[in-house]
PDB file of N, CA, C and O in Angstrom:
ATOM      1  N   MET A   1      42.816 135.869 155.240  1.00  0.00           N
ATOM      2  CA  MET A   1      43.268 135.381 154.276  1.00  0.00           C
ATOM      3  C   MET A   1      43.749 134.275 154.263  1.00  0.00           C
ATOM      4  O   MET A   1      44.230 133.760 155.272  1.00  0.00           O
ATOM      5  N   PRO A   2      43.696 133.561 152.818  1.00  0.00           N
ATOM      6  CA  PRO A   2      44.068 131.728 152.622  1.00  0.00           C
ATOM      7  C   PRO A   2      45.416 131.661 152.979  1.00  0.00           C
ATOM      8  O   PRO A   2      46.107 132.680 153.003  1.00  0.00           O
ATOM      9  N   ASP A   3      45.884 130.481 153.280  1.00  0.00           N
ATOM     10  CA  ASP A   3      47.438 130.085 153.155  1.00  0.00           C
ATOM     11  C   ASP A   3      47.434 129.409 152.094  1.00  0.00           C
ATOM     12  O   ASP A   3      46.566 128.549 151.940  1.00  0.00           O
ATOM     13  N   PHE A   4      48.359 129.634 151.164  1.00  0.00           N
ATOM     14  CA  PHE A   4      49.333 128.949 150.161  1.00  0.00           C
ATOM     15  C   PHE A   4      50.779 128.643 150.637  1.00  0.00           C
ATOM     16  O   PHE A   4      51.618 129.127 151.396  1.00  0.00           O
ATOM     17  N   PRO A   5      50.595 127.298 149.566  1.00  0.00           N
ATOM     18  CA  PRO A   5      51.930 126.288 150.336  1.00  0.00           C
ATOM     19  C   PRO A   5      52.846 127.062 149.493  1.00  0.00           C
ATOM     20  O   PRO A   5      52.507 127.500 148.394  1.00  0.00           O
ATOM     21  N   ILE A   6      53.969 127.224 149.991  1.00  0.00           N
ATOM     22  CA  ILE A   6      55.470 127.204 149.373  1.00  0.00           C
ATOM     23  C   ILE A   6      55.974 126.169 148.985  1.00  0.00           C
ATOM     24  O   ILE A   6      56.245 125.445 149.942  1.00  0.00           O
ATOM     25  N   VAL A   7      56.394 125.482 147.447  1.00  0.00           N
ATOM     26  CA  VAL A   7      57.054 124.542 147.432  1.00  0.00           C
ATOM     27  C   VAL A   7      58.587 125.226 146.701  1.00  0.00           C
ATOM     28  O   VAL A   7      58.684 126.274 146.063  1.00  0.00           O
ATOM     29  N   ILE A   8      59.562 124.344 147.012  1.00  0.00           N
ATOM     30  CA  ILE A   8      60.745 124.346 146.462  1.00  0.00           C
ATOM     31  C   ILE A   8      61.530 123.277 146.185  1.00  0.00           C
ATOM     32  O   ILE A   8      61.653 122.276 146.890  1.00  0.00           O
ATOM     33  N   LYS A   9      62.131 123.530 145.009  1.00  0.00           N
ATOM     34  CA  LYS A   9      62.626 122.822 144.113  1.00  0.00           C
ATOM     35  C   LYS A   9      63.933 122.229 143.681  1.00  0.00           C
ATOM     36  O   LYS A   9      64.211 122.226 142.482  1.00  0.00           O
ATOM     37  N   ALA A  10      64.586 121.830 144.384  1.00  0.00           N
ATOM     38  CA  ALA A  10      66.356 121.846 143.940  1.00  0.00           C
ATOM     39  C   ALA A  10      66.674 121.205 143.598  1.00  0.00           C
ATOM     40  O   ALA A  10      66.047 120.151 143.713  1.00  0.00           O
ATOM     41  N   THR A  11      68.230 121.211 142.680  1.00  0.00           N
ATOM     42  CA  THR A  11      68.343 120.008 141.309  1.00  0.00           C
ATOM     43  C   THR A  11      69.765 120.480 141.800  1.00  0.00           C
ATOM     44  O   THR A  11      70.158 121.618 142.054  1.00  0.00           O
ATOM     45  N   ASP A  12      70.459 119.196 141.863  1.00  0.00           N
ATOM     46  CA  ASP A  12      71.566 118.854 142.182  1.00  0.00           C
ATOM     47  C   ASP A  12      72.555 118.818 140.790  1.00  0.00           C
ATOM     48  O   ASP A  12      73.149 117.784 140.483  1.00  0.00           O
ATOM     49  N   GLN A  13      72.660 120.062 139.993  1.00  0.00           N
ATOM     50  CA  GLN A  13      73.026 120.165 138.356  1.00  0.00           C
ATOM     51  C   GLN A  13      74.585 119.804 138.842  1.00  0.00           C
ATOM     52  O   GLN A  13      74.923 118.818 138.188  1.00  0.00           O
ATOM     53  N   PHE A  14      75.681 120.223 139.746  1.00  0.00           N
ATOM     54  CA  PHE A  14      77.142 120.390 139.962  1.00  0.00           C
ATOM     55  C   PHE A  14      77.375 119.038 140.372  1.00  0.00           C
ATOM     56  O   PHE A  14      78.529 118.751 140.690  1.00  0.00           O
ATOM     57  N   SER A  15      76.431 118.098 140.425  1.00  0.00           N
ATOM     58  CA  SER A  15      77.282 116.370 140.628  1.00  0.00           C
ATOM     59  C   SER A  15      77.100 116.152 138.655  1.00  0.00           C
ATOM     60  O   SER A  15      77.911 115.696 137.849  1.00  0.00           O
ATOM     61  N   ALA A  16      76.161 116.522 138.514  1.00  0.00           N
ATOM     62  CA  ALA A  16      75.966 116.057 136.983  1.00  0.00           C
ATOM     63  C   ALA A  16      77.469 116.709 135.990  1.00  0.00           C
ATOM     64  O   ALA A  16      78.170 115.928 135.347  1.00  0.00           O
ATOM     65  N   ALA A  17      77.787 118.442 136.045  1.00  0.00           N
ATOM     66  CA  ALA A  17      78.646 119.062 135.236  1.00  0.00           C
ATOM     67  C   ALA A  17      79.973 118.152 135.544  1.00  0.00           C
ATOM     68  O   ALA A  17      80.813 117.930 134.671  1.00  0.00           O
ATOM     69  N   MET A  18      80.078 117.617 136.973  1.00  0.00           N
ATOM     70  CA  MET A  18      81.537 117.163 137.375  1.00  0.00           C
ATOM     71  C   MET A  18      81.445 116.204 136.850  1.00  0.00           C
ATOM     72  O   MET A  18      82.180 116.189 135.862  1.00  0.00           O
ATOM     73  N   LYS A  19      80.584 114.816 137.059  1.00  0.00           N
ATOM     74  CA  LYS A  19      80.770 113.773 136.255  1.00  0.00           C
ATOM     75  C   LYS A  19      80.847 113.657 134.161  1.00  0.00           C
ATOM     76  O   LYS A  19      81.204 112.820 133.332  1.00  0.00           O
ATOM     77  N   THR A  20      80.229 115.147 134.153  1.00  0.00           N
ATOM     78  CA  THR A  20      80.563 115.456 132.696  1.00  0.00           C
ATOM     79  C   THR A  20      82.161 115.418 132.643  1.00  0.00           C
ATOM     80  O   THR A  20      82.777 114.764 131.802  1.00  0.00           O
ATOM     81  N   MET A  21      82.776 116.214 133.660  1.00  0.00           N
ATOM     82  CA  MET A  21      83.946 116.931 133.301  1.00  0.00           C
ATOM     83  C   MET A  21      84.874 115.982 133.295  1.00  0.00           C
ATOM     84  O   MET A  21      85.709 116.083 132.397  1.00  0.00           O
ATOM     85  N   ARG A  22      85.002 114.863 134.218  1.00  0.00           N
ATOM     86  CA  ARG A  22      85.538 113.444 134.516  1.00  0.00           C
ATOM     87  C   ARG A  22      85.204 112.539 133.513  1.00  0.00           C
ATOM     88  O   ARG A  22      86.074 111.704 133.270  1.00  0.00           O
ATOM     89  N   ASP A  23      84.209 112.483 132.887  1.00  0.00           N
ATOM     90  CA  ASP A  23      84.319 111.754 131.905  1.00  0.00           C
ATOM     91  C   ASP A  23      84.515 112.255 130.470  1.00  0.00           C
ATOM     92  O   ASP A  23      84.443 111.526 129.481  1.00  0.00           O
ATOM     93  N   SER A  24      84.825 113.852 130.446  1.00  0.00           N
ATOM     94  CA  SER A  24      85.517 114.362 128.736  1.00  0.00           C
ATOM     95  C   SER A  24      87.020 113.998 129.371  1.00  0.00           C
ATOM     96  O   SER A  24      87.643 113.138 128.749  1.00  0.00           O
ATOM     97  N   THR A  25      87.642 114.556 130.517  1.00  0.00           N
ATOM     98  CA  THR A  25      89.208 114.002 130.728  1.00  0.00           C
ATOM     99  C   THR A  25      89.304 113.110 131.105  1.00  0.00           C
ATOM    100  O   THR A  25      90.479 113.049 131.465  1.00  0.00           O
ATOM    101  N   GLN A  26      88.835 112.221 131.321  1.00  0.00           N
ATOM    102  CA  GLN A  26      89.355 110.459 130.743  1.00  0.00           C
ATOM    103  C   GLN A  26      89.604 110.270 129.133  1.00  0.00           C
ATOM    104  O   GLN A  26      90.686 109.924 128.660  1.00  0.00           O
ATOM    105  N   ARG A  27      88.186 110.611 128.217  1.00  0.00           N
ATOM    106  CA  ARG A  27      88.163 110.723 126.891  1.00  0.00           C
ATOM    107  C   ARG A  27      89.764 111.300 126.497  1.00  0.00           C
ATOM    108  O   ARG A  27      90.558 110.675 125.794  1.00  0.00           O
ATOM    109  N   PHE A  28      89.935 112.199 126.922  1.00  0.00           N
ATOM    110  CA  PHE A  28      91.110 113.096 126.479  1.00  0.00           C
ATOM    111  C   PHE A  28      92.003 112.232 126.297  1.00  0.00           C
ATOM    112  O   PHE A  28      92.407 111.645 125.294  1.00  0.00           O
ATOM    113  N   THR A  29      92.433 112.196 127.985  1.00  0.00           N
ATOM    114  CA  THR A  29      93.863 111.198 128.225  1.00  0.00           C
ATOM    115  C   THR A  29      93.641 110.180 127.167  1.00  0.00           C
ATOM    116  O   THR A  29      94.261 110.372 126.121  1.00  0.00           O
ATOM    117  N   LYS A  30      93.007 109.312 127.225  1.00  0.00           N
ATOM    118  CA  LYS A  30      93.051 108.067 126.459  1.00  0.00           C
ATOM    119  C   LYS A  30      93.162 108.591 125.139  1.00  0.00           C
ATOM    120  O   LYS A  30      93.914 107.822 124.539  1.00  0.00           O
ATOM    121  N   ASP A  31      92.757 109.608 124.302  1.00  0.00           N
ATOM    122  CA  ASP A  31      93.578 109.747 123.173  1.00  0.00           C
ATOM    123  C   ASP A  31      94.398 110.510 123.213  1.00  0.00           C
ATOM    124  O   ASP A  31      95.049 110.514 122.168  1.00  0.00           O
ATOM    125  N   MET A  32      94.894 111.570 124.308  1.00  0.00           N
ATOM    126  CA  MET A  32      96.274 111.953 124.045  1.00  0.00           C
ATOM    127  C   MET A  32      97.561 110.694 124.319  1.00  0.00           C
ATOM    128  O   MET A  32      98.706 110.807 123.879  1.00  0.00           O
ATOM    129  N   GLU A  33      97.116 109.652 125.044  1.00  0.00           N
ATOM    130  CA  GLU A  33      97.915 108.494 125.020  1.00  0.00           C
ATOM    131  C   GLU A  33      97.686 107.724 123.809  1.00  0.00           C
ATOM    132  O   GLU A  33      98.845 107.652 123.399  1.00  0.00           O
ATOM    133  N   GLY A  34      96.978 107.097 122.956  1.00  0.00           N
ATOM    134  CA  GLY A  34      96.857 106.509 122.014  1.00  0.00           C
ATOM    135  C   GLY A  34      97.804 107.708 120.608  1.00  0.00           C
ATOM    136  O   GLY A  34      98.638 107.459 119.738  1.00  0.00           O
ATOM    137  N   MET A  35      97.236 108.723 120.963  1.00  0.00           N
ATOM    138  CA  MET A  35      98.482 109.482 120.089  1.00  0.00           C
ATOM    139  C   MET A  35     100.022 109.835 119.987  1.00  0.00           C
ATOM    140  O   MET A  35     100.717 110.341 119.107  1.00  0.00           O
ATOM    141  N   GLN A  36     100.312 109.242 121.551  1.00  0.00           N
ATOM    142  CA  GLN A  36     101.704 109.496 122.143  1.00  0.00           C
ATOM    143  C   GLN A  36     101.955 108.091 121.373  1.00  0.00           C
ATOM    144  O   GLN A  36     103.022 108.097 120.758  1.00  0.00           O
ATOM    145  N   SER A  37     101.398 107.189 121.294  1.00  0.00           N
ATOM    146  CA  SER A  37     101.667 105.972 121.333  1.00  0.00           C
ATOM    147  C   SER A  37     102.192 106.065 119.481  1.00  0.00           C
ATOM    148  O   SER A  37     103.325 105.925 119.020  1.00  0.00           O
ATOM    149  N   ARG A  38     101.230 106.275 118.942  1.00  0.00           N
ATOM    150  CA  ARG A  38     101.250 106.553 117.182  1.00  0.00           C
ATOM    151  C   ARG A  38     102.323 107.334 116.905  1.00  0.00           C
ATOM    152  O   ARG A  38     103.000 107.108 115.903  1.00  0.00           O
ATOM    153  N   LEU A  39     102.662 108.526 117.908  1.00  0.00           N
ATOM    154  CA  LEU A  39     103.872 109.303 117.421  1.00  0.00           C
ATOM    155  C   LEU A  39     105.125 108.303 117.721  1.00  0.00           C
ATOM    156  O   LEU A  39     106.102 108.269 116.973  1.00  0.00           O
ATOM    157  N   GLU A  40     105.031 107.676 118.626  1.00  0.00           N
ATOM    158  CA  GLU A  40     106.657 107.071 119.285  1.00  0.00           C
ATOM    159  C   GLU A  40     106.310 105.649 118.090  1.00  0.00           C
ATOM    160  O   GLU A  40     107.334 105.019 117.827  1.00  0.00           O
ATOM    161  N   GLU A  41     105.408 105.284 117.600  1.00  0.00           N
ATOM    162  CA  GLU A  41     105.651 103.565 116.494  1.00  0.00           C
ATOM    163  C   GLU A  41     105.791 104.727 115.387  1.00  0.00           C
ATOM    164  O   GLU A  41     106.899 104.353 115.002  1.00  0.00           O
ATOM    165  N   ALA A  42     105.595 105.546 114.797  1.00  0.00           N
ATOM    166  CA  ALA A  42     106.124 106.354 113.510  1.00  0.00           C
ATOM    167  C   ALA A  42     107.523 107.019 113.557  1.00  0.00           C
ATOM    168  O   ALA A  42     108.209 107.098 112.538  1.00  0.00           O
ATOM    169  N   GLU A  43     108.007 107.577 114.962  1.00  0.00           N
ATOM    170  CA  GLU A  43     109.534 108.252 114.799  1.00  0.00           C
ATOM    171  C   GLU A  43     110.323 106.647 115.081  1.00  0.00           C
ATOM    172  O   GLU A  43     111.456 106.531 114.614  1.00  0.00           O
ATOM    173  N   ASN A  44     109.774 105.548 115.765  1.00  0.00           N
ATOM    174  CA  ASN A  44     110.488 104.062 115.488  1.00  0.00           C
ATOM    175  C   ASN A  44     110.985 103.653 114.002  1.00  0.00           C
ATOM    176  O   ASN A  44     112.028 103.216 113.515  1.00  0.00           O
ATOM    177  N   SER A  45     109.967 103.943 113.631  1.00  0.00           N
ATOM    178  CA  SER A  45     109.822 103.355 111.865  1.00  0.00           C
ATOM    179  C   SER A  45     110.834 104.325 110.783  1.00  0.00           C
ATOM    180  O   SER A  45     111.076 103.943 109.638  1.00  0.00           O
ATOM    181  N   LEU A  46     111.402 105.706 111.385  1.00  0.00           N
ATOM    182  CA  LEU A  46     111.657 106.459 110.353  1.00  0.00           C
ATOM    183  C   LEU A  46     113.482 105.914 110.558  1.00  0.00           C
ATOM    184  O   LEU A  46     113.872 105.642 111.693  1.00  0.00           O
ATOM    185  N   PRO A  47     114.306 105.826 109.535  1.00  0.00           N
ATOM    186  CA  PRO A  47     115.560 105.580 109.282  1.00  0.00           C
ATOM    187  C   PRO A  47     116.351 106.576 110.308  1.00  0.00           C
ATOM    188  O   PRO A  47     115.755 107.519 110.829  1.00  0.00           O
ATOM    189  N   ARG A  48     117.423 106.368 110.510  1.00  0.00           N
ATOM    190  CA  ARG A  48     118.375 106.636 111.745  1.00  0.00           C
ATOM    191  C   ARG A  48     118.640 108.098 110.969  1.00  0.00           C
ATOM    192  O   ARG A  48     118.181 108.897 111.784  1.00  0.00           O
ATOM    193  N   ARG A  49     119.202 108.980 109.674  1.00  0.00           N
ATOM    194  CA  ARG A  49     119.464 109.638 109.421  1.00  0.00           C
ATOM    195  C   ARG A  49     118.300 110.441 109.381  1.00  0.00           C
ATOM    196  O   ARG A  49     118.506 111.560 109.848  1.00  0.00           O
ATOM    197  N   GLU A  50     116.796 110.190 108.858  1.00  0.00           N
ATOM    198  CA  GLU A  50     115.754 111.199 109.292  1.00  0.00           C
ATOM    199  C   GLU A  50     115.384 111.319 110.627  1.00  0.00           C
ATOM    200  O   GLU A  50     114.368 111.981 110.837  1.00  0.00           O
ATOM    201  N   LYS A  51     115.966 110.838 111.579  1.00  0.00           N
ATOM    202  CA  LYS A  51     115.363 110.977 112.848  1.00  0.00           C
ATOM    203  C   LYS A  51     116.831 112.401 113.303  1.00  0.00           C
ATOM    204  O   LYS A  51     116.597 113.415 113.961  1.00  0.00           O
ATOM    205  N   GLU A  52     118.151 112.040 112.746  1.00  0.00           N
ATOM    206  CA  GLU A  52     119.140 113.297 113.042  1.00  0.00           C
ATOM    207  C   GLU A  52     118.272 114.659 112.347  1.00  0.00           C
ATOM    208  O   GLU A  52     117.907 115.691 112.911  1.00  0.00           O
ATOM    209  N   ARG A  53     118.138 114.325 111.224  1.00  0.00           N
ATOM    210  CA  ARG A  53     117.594 115.451 110.591  1.00  0.00           C
ATOM    211  C   ARG A  53     116.607 116.309 111.563  1.00  0.00           C
ATOM    212  O   ARG A  53     116.892 117.311 112.218  1.00  0.00           O
ATOM    213  N   ARG A  54     115.749 115.837 111.494  1.00  0.00           N
ATOM    214  CA  ARG A  54     114.078 116.299 111.894  1.00  0.00           C
ATOM    215  C   ARG A  54     114.622 116.969 113.358  1.00  0.00           C
ATOM    216  O   ARG A  54     114.231 118.087 113.695  1.00  0.00           O
ATOM    217  N   SER A  55     115.702 116.062 114.320  1.00  0.00           N
ATOM    218  CA  SER A  55     115.331 116.679 115.573  1.00  0.00           C
ATOM    219  C   SER A  55     116.645 118.101 115.413  1.00  0.00           C
ATOM    220  O   SER A  55     117.021 118.596 116.476  1.00  0.00           O
ATOM    221  N   PHE A  56     117.109 118.526 114.391  1.00  0.00           N
ATOM    222  CA  PHE A  56     117.441 119.910 114.122  1.00  0.00           C
ATOM    223  C   PHE A  56     116.711 120.786 113.580  1.00  0.00           C
ATOM    224  O   PHE A  56     116.477 120.687 112.376  1.00  0.00           O
ATOM    225  N   PRO A  57     116.107 121.994 114.438  1.00  0.00           N
ATOM    226  CA  PRO A  57     115.572 123.034 113.299  1.00  0.00           C
ATOM    227  C   PRO A  57     116.219 123.300 111.992  1.00  0.00           C
ATOM    228  O   PRO A  57     117.335 122.951 111.609  1.00  0.00           O
ATOM    229  N   ASP A  58     115.347 123.954 111.407  1.00  0.00           N
ATOM    230  CA  ASP A  58     116.134 124.663 109.843  1.00  0.00           C
ATOM    231  C   ASP A  58     117.298 123.753 109.110  1.00  0.00           C
ATOM    232  O   ASP A  58     118.235 124.371 108.604  1.00  0.00           O
ATOM    233  N   GLY A  59     117.286 122.540 109.041  1.00  0.00           N
ATOM    234  CA  GLY A  59     118.866 121.982 108.425  1.00  0.00           C
ATOM    235  C   GLY A  59     119.712 122.651 108.825  1.00  0.00           C
ATOM    236  O   GLY A  59     120.446 123.381 108.158  1.00  0.00           O
ATOM    237  N   ILE A  60     119.714 122.455 110.160  1.00  0.00           N
ATOM    238  CA  ILE A  60     121.261 123.239 110.474  1.00  0.00           C
ATOM    239  C   ILE A  60     121.925 122.440 111.547  1.00  0.00           C
ATOM    240  O   ILE A  60     121.556 122.682 112.696  1.00  0.00           O
ATOM    241  N   PHE A  61     122.981 121.392 111.338  1.00  0.00           N
ATOM    242  CA  PHE A  61     123.164 120.245 111.774  1.00  0.00           C
ATOM    243  C   PHE A  61     124.547 120.109 112.453  1.00  0.00           C
ATOM    244  O   PHE A  61     125.546 120.445 111.818  1.00  0.00           O
ATOM    245  N   PRO A  62     124.689 119.466 114.152  1.00  0.00           N
ATOM    246  CA  PRO A  62     126.274 119.697 114.218  1.00  0.00           C
ATOM    247  C   PRO A  62     126.790 118.985 113.586  1.00  0.00           C
ATOM    248  O   PRO A  62     126.247 118.157 112.853  1.00  0.00           O
ATOM    249  N   ILE A  63     128.009 119.167 113.746  1.00  0.00           N
ATOM    250  CA  ILE A  63     129.410 118.800 112.999  1.00  0.00           C
ATOM    251  C   ILE A  63     129.464 117.261 113.009  1.00  0.00           C
ATOM    252  O   ILE A  63     129.659 116.762 111.901  1.00  0.00           O
ATOM    253  N   TYR A  64     129.321 116.365 114.099  1.00  0.00           N
ATOM    254  CA  TYR A  64     129.229 115.241 114.816  1.00  0.00           C
ATOM    255  C   TYR A  64     127.892 114.076 114.284  1.00  0.00           C
ATOM    256  O   TYR A  64     127.926 112.854 114.430  1.00  0.00           O
ATOM    257  N   ALA A  65     126.499 115.082 113.493  1.00  0.00           N
ATOM    258  CA  ALA A  65     125.805 114.782 112.445  1.00  0.00           C
ATOM    259  C   ALA A  65     125.965 114.186 111.030  1.00  0.00           C
ATOM    260  O   ALA A  65     125.490 113.337 110.275  1.00  0.00           O
ATOM    261  N   VAL A  66     127.047 115.263 111.134  1.00  0.00           N
ATOM    262  CA  VAL A  66     127.300 114.977 109.268  1.00  0.00           C
ATOM    263  C   VAL A  66     128.589 114.373 109.414  1.00  0.00           C
ATOM    264  O   VAL A  66     129.558 114.654 110.120  1.00  0.00           O
ATOM    265  N   LYS A  67     128.256 113.039 108.171  1.00  0.00           N
ATOM    266  CA  LYS A  67     129.353 112.382 108.048  1.00  0.00           C
ATOM    267  C   LYS A  67     129.473 111.798 106.574  1.00  0.00           C
ATOM    268  O   LYS A  67     130.459 111.134 106.252  1.00  0.00           O
TER     269      LYS A  67
END
């Protein structure tokens, strides 16, 4: 009976997947930080009355906010 060699090839797909997830998470975090800074900039540019109005749902203002 002839001998046949057995060849086994193993590839590490886990490391590549972890690197891809890490890169995606870093990009997402950077995008969220940019969005947060743009939202803060937009909020700071609003007049005081507009900020007060937006902080209460359905236009219900507490007594101290109405002048």
